[in-house]
C-alpha positions as CSV (number, residue, x, y, z in Angstrom):
1,M,116.1,68.4,62.7
2,F,119.2,66.8,64.4
3,F,120.3,69.8,66.4
4,D,120.0,68.0,69.8
5,M,122.0,65.0,68.5
6,I,124.8,67.3,67.2
7,E,124.9,69.4,70.3
8,G,125.0,66.3,72.5
9,L,127.8,64.8,70.5
10,K,129.8,68.1,70.8
11,K,129.4,67.7,74.6
12,G,130.5,64.0,74.5
13,M,127.0,62.5,74.9
14,M,125.6,59.7,72.8
15,P,122.0,60.4,71.6
16,E,119.1,58.4,73.0
17,P,118.1,55.8,70.4
18,A,114.3,56.1,70.7
19,P,113.9,59.8,70.0
20,L,116.7,59.7,67.4
21,G,114.9,56.8,65.6
22,G,111.7,58.9,65.5
23,R,113.5,61.9,64.1
24,C,115.3,59.7,61.6
25,R,112.0,58.2,60.3
26,A,110.5,61.7,59.9
27,A,113.6,63.0,58.2
28,L,113.8,60.0,55.8
29,S,110.1,60.6,54.9
30,K,110.8,64.2,54.2
31,K,113.9,63.5,52.2
32,L,112.3,60.7,50.1
33,A,109.3,63.0,49.3
34,L,111.7,65.7,48.2
35,I,114.0,63.7,46.0
36,S,111.0,62.1,44.3
37,Q,110.6,65.6,42.7
38,P,112.7,66.9,39.9
39,P,116.0,68.3,41.1
40,A,114.9,71.8,40.3
41,Y,112.5,71.6,43.2
42,W,115.0,70.4,45.7
43,I,115.2,73.1,48.3
44,D,118.0,73.9,50.7
45,D,115.7,74.6,53.7
46,P,116.8,72.0,56.3
47,K,113.3,72.0,57.8
48,R,111.9,70.6,54.6
49,N,115.1,69.0,53.2
50,P,117.0,67.4,56.1
51,V,120.8,67.7,55.7
52,T,121.9,64.3,54.2
53,E,125.1,64.3,56.3
54,H,123.2,64.7,59.6
55,L,120.7,62.0,58.5
56,L,123.6,59.7,57.7
57,W,125.1,60.4,61.2
58,A,121.8,59.6,62.9
59,I,121.5,56.3,60.9
60,L,125.0,55.3,61.7
61,L,124.5,56.0,65.4
62,L,121.3,53.9,65.3
63,R,123.1,51.1,63.5
64,D,120.0,50.4,61.4
65,P,120.8,48.5,58.3
66,D,117.4,49.2,56.6
67,F,117.8,52.9,57.1
68,L,121.4,52.7,55.9
69,D,120.3,51.1,52.6
70,V,117.8,54.0,52.1
71,I,120.3,56.7,52.9
72,V,122.9,55.2,50.5
73,G,120.3,55.4,47.7
74,I,119.6,59.0,48.6
75,I,123.3,59.9,48.6
76,L,123.7,58.2,45.2
77,M,120.8,60.3,43.8
78,E,122.0,63.6,45.3
79,Q,125.7,63.1,44.3
80,A,124.8,62.0,40.8
81,E,122.7,65.1,40.4
82,S,125.5,67.4,41.7
83,D,128.4,65.5,40.0
84,G,129.8,65.1,43.4
85,L,131.5,62.4,45.4
86,S,130.8,58.7,45.2
87,A,128.6,57.4,47.9
88,E,131.7,55.8,49.6
89,E,133.6,59.0,49.5
90,F,130.7,61.0,50.8
91,M,130.2,58.5,53.6
92,Q,133.9,58.5,54.5
93,K,134.0,62.3,54.7
94,S,130.8,62.4,56.7
95,V,132.2,59.9,59.2
96,E,135.3,62.0,59.6
97,Q,133.2,65.0,60.3
98,L,131.1,63.1,62.8
99,L,134.2,62.0,64.6
100,A,135.5,65.6,64.6
101,L,132.5,66.6,66.7
102,A,133.9,64.6,69.6
103,P,135.2,67.0,72.2
104,Y,137.9,64.6,73.5
105,T,139.8,61.5,72.4
106,S,138.1,59.0,74.6
107,F,134.7,60.0,73.3
108,R,136.0,59.8,69.7
109,E,137.2,56.3,70.5
110,Q,133.8,55.4,71.9
111,L,132.2,56.7,68.7
112,K,134.6,54.7,66.6
113,Q,133.8,51.6,68.6
114,H,130.1,52.2,68.4
115,L,130.4,52.7,64.6
116,A,132.7,49.7,64.4
117,I,135.5,51.8,62.8
118,K,139.1,50.8,63.3
């Protein structure tokens, strides 16, 4: 669902906000519909269950506080079910992986500035 965003980041290009926002809304709708089901029905197909990390990246790049609140809730639910990381740990690791996509240092710094990371 976020292939274009990821490939663009790997090439040092920021995604366009308008199409990314549309994909983000669609992905959030799919994700919320899925997690409203019992965990036994949560599927790993990224077409039906968008990758949470990719969705978080998109939301962080959009800098949308409402979407961020929603994704934090989703992360909490998923991590609680998997006995995984805390939401903060998950987000920190996800941001590190997002920054690792940057093909060169200046783009990584641009991403940090965009995300307001020191």
